[in-house]
C-alpha positions in Angstrom: -32.0 36.4 1.5 -31.1 33.3 -0.5 -27.6 34.7 -1.1 -27.1 35.1 2.7 -28.2 31.5 3.3 -25.8 30.1 0.7 -22.9 32.1 2.2 -23.7 31.0 5.7 -24.0 27.3 4.5 -20.5 27.5 2.8 -19.0 29.1 6.0 -20.5 26.4 8.1 -19.1 23.7 5.9 -15.7 25.2 5.9 -15.8 25.5 9.7 -16.7 21.9 10.0 -13.8 20.8 7.7 -11.4 23.0 9.7 -12.5 21.4 12.9 -11.7 17.9 11.5 -8.3 19.0 10.1 -6.4 18.6 13.5 -7.9 15.1 14.0 -6.8 14.0 10.5 -3.3 15.5 11.0 -2.9 13.6 14.3 -3.9 10.4 12.6 -1.3 10.9 9.8 1.4 11.6 12.4 0.5 8.5 14.4 0.6 6.4 11.2 4.1 7.5 10.3 5.5 7.5 13.8 3.9 4.4 15.3 2.0 2.1 12.9 4.3 2.1 9.9 7.5 1.2 11.8 5.7 -1.5 13.8 4.5 -3.2 10.6 8.1 -3.0 9.2 9.4 -4.7 12.4 6.8 -7.4 12.1 7.6 -8.0 8.5 11.4 -8.4 9.4 10.6 -10.7 12.3 8.4 -12.9 10.1 11.1 -13.0 7.4 13.7 -14.1 10.0 11.4 -16.8 11.3 10.7 -18.2 7.8 14.4 -18.2 6.9 15.6 -20.4 9.8 17.8 -23.4 9.0 18.9 -26.5 11.0 22.1 -25.6 12.9 21.1 -21.9 13.6 21.6 -20.6 17.1 18.4 -18.9 18.3 17.0 -17.1 21.3 13.4 -17.6 22.3 11.0 -15.0 23.7 11.5 -16.6 27.1 15.3 -16.2 26.9 16.2 -19.8 26.2 19.3 -20.1 23.9 19.6 -23.2 21.7 20.6 -24.7 18.4 17.9 -25.9 15.9 18.2 -29.7 15.3 14.8 -30.4 13.6 12.2 -28.2 12.0 8.5 -28.7 11.1 5.9 -26.3 9.7 5.0 -24.6 13.0 7.4 -26.1 15.5 11.2 -26.5 16.1 13.2 -28.9 18.1 16.2 -27.1 19.8 19.1 -28.4 21.8 20.1 -26.4 24.8 23.1 -26.4 27.2 26.0 -28.7 27.5 23.7 -31.6 28.7 22.2 -31.6 25.2 18.6 -31.1 26.5 16.0 -31.0 23.8 13.0 -28.7 23.8 10.2 -28.4 21.3 9.1 -24.8 20.7 6.6 -23.0 18.5 8.1 -21.0 15.6 6.4 -17.8 16.8 8.3 -18.0 20.0 11.6 -17.2 18.4 12.9 -13.8 19.1 16.3 -13.7 17.5 18.6 -15.7 15.2 22.2 -15.4 16.4 23.7 -17.2 13.4 25.0 -14.8 10.8 23.9 -15.6 7.2 25.5 -14.0 4.2 23.1 -12.3 1.9 23.2 -13.2 -1.7 24.8 -10.4 -3.8 22.5 -8.5 -6.0 22.6 -9.5 -9.7 23.1 -6.6 -12.0 
């Protein structure tokens, strides 16, 4: 009688683990297809925003194109258009840096 109860308990535990296996598998797939690439993009964007320099041409999230003329910790002053209008924007509002920067060659 005790042997039958132990076998039934082991089968129940194995059945419970097998029912959670698809859920765990779906989470792993979501991590590699959605979460990991998004974190990589966020890291690249943060790196781009921290490596901005005066004179870089940028595009804001709103689509404004301008050249950086002054920088502070969390804001930038950009110059737009031929009328030389100046706009102060937050650093997080920068979407893209159009100025190509040469990467330093790797030291061997």
